[in-house]
C-alpha positions as CSV (number, residue, x, y, z in Angstrom):
1,M,30.7,-47.6,-24.1
2,S,32.4,-50.8,-25.0
3,E,30.4,-53.4,-27.0
4,T,30.3,-55.5,-24.1
5,R,29.4,-53.2,-21.9
6,K,26.8,-51.9,-23.5
7,R,25.6,-55.6,-24.1
8,L,25.5,-56.4,-20.5
9,T,24.5,-53.3,-18.9
10,L,20.7,-53.1,-17.6
11,Y,18.9,-50.4,-19.5
12,P,15.8,-49.5,-17.6
13,P,13.3,-47.0,-19.8
14,I,14.8,-43.3,-19.0
15,S,11.2,-41.7,-20.4
16,E,7.6,-42.1,-20.8
17,A,8.0,-42.6,-24.4
18,A,10.4,-45.6,-24.1
19,A,8.4,-47.2,-21.2
20,A,5.0,-46.7,-23.3
21,N,6.9,-48.2,-26.1
22,M,7.9,-51.5,-24.1
23,D,4.4,-51.8,-22.7
24,A,2.8,-51.9,-26.2
25,L,5.1,-54.0,-27.5
26,R,4.8,-56.3,-24.5
27,A,0.8,-56.1,-24.6
28,D,1.2,-57.1,-28.7
29,L,3.5,-60.0,-28.1
30,I,1.5,-61.3,-25.5
31,A,-1.7,-61.4,-27.3
32,L,0.2,-63.0,-30.3
33,G,1.7,-65.7,-27.7
34,E,-2.1,-66.2,-26.1
35,D,-3.5,-66.6,-30.0
36,L,-0.9,-69.1,-30.7
37,E,-1.7,-71.2,-27.7
38,E,-5.3,-71.0,-28.4
39,N,-5.1,-72.1,-32.3
40,L,-2.1,-74.2,-32.3
41,P,-1.7,-77.9,-31.2
42,A,0.2,-78.4,-28.0
43,G,3.9,-80.0,-29.0
44,R,7.2,-79.1,-29.8
45,E,6.3,-76.7,-32.5
46,L,4.3,-74.6,-30.2
47,S,7.0,-74.6,-27.7
48,L,9.4,-73.4,-30.5
49,A,6.9,-70.8,-31.5
50,L,6.7,-69.8,-28.1
51,T,10.5,-69.9,-27.6
52,K,10.7,-67.8,-30.6
53,L,8.0,-65.4,-29.3
54,E,10.2,-64.7,-26.0
55,E,13.6,-64.2,-27.8
56,L,11.8,-61.7,-30.3
57,A,10.3,-59.6,-26.8
58,F,14.1,-59.5,-25.5
59,W,15.3,-58.2,-28.7
60,A,12.8,-55.9,-29.5
61,I,12.8,-54.7,-25.8
62,A,16.5,-54.3,-25.8
63,A,16.8,-52.2,-29.0
64,I,14.5,-50.2,-27.3
65,A,16.3,-49.8,-24.1
66,R,19.7,-49.5,-25.5
67,N,18.9,-46.8,-28.3
68,Q,17.2,-44.2,-25.8
69,P,18.8,-40.9,-25.9
70,E,21.6,-40.1,-23.1
71,V,20.6,-38.2,-19.8
72,S,23.3,-35.6,-19.2
73,T,23.6,-35.5,-15.4
């Protein structure tokens, strides 16, 4: 598979384990984001921290999704 195709293809979870890993990761990141919102003053820095958290979620979930074992059909 080409690098471009790998980067731009949708990768839904194909196993219960991958789905569970994604769900657990999201729950942890949501908890962290809510902690940041509760404990940091509103402003540019909080906004940037939440943006980076969103970016972290994207890449971490992509790592799980893109590295699942291939299913033979």
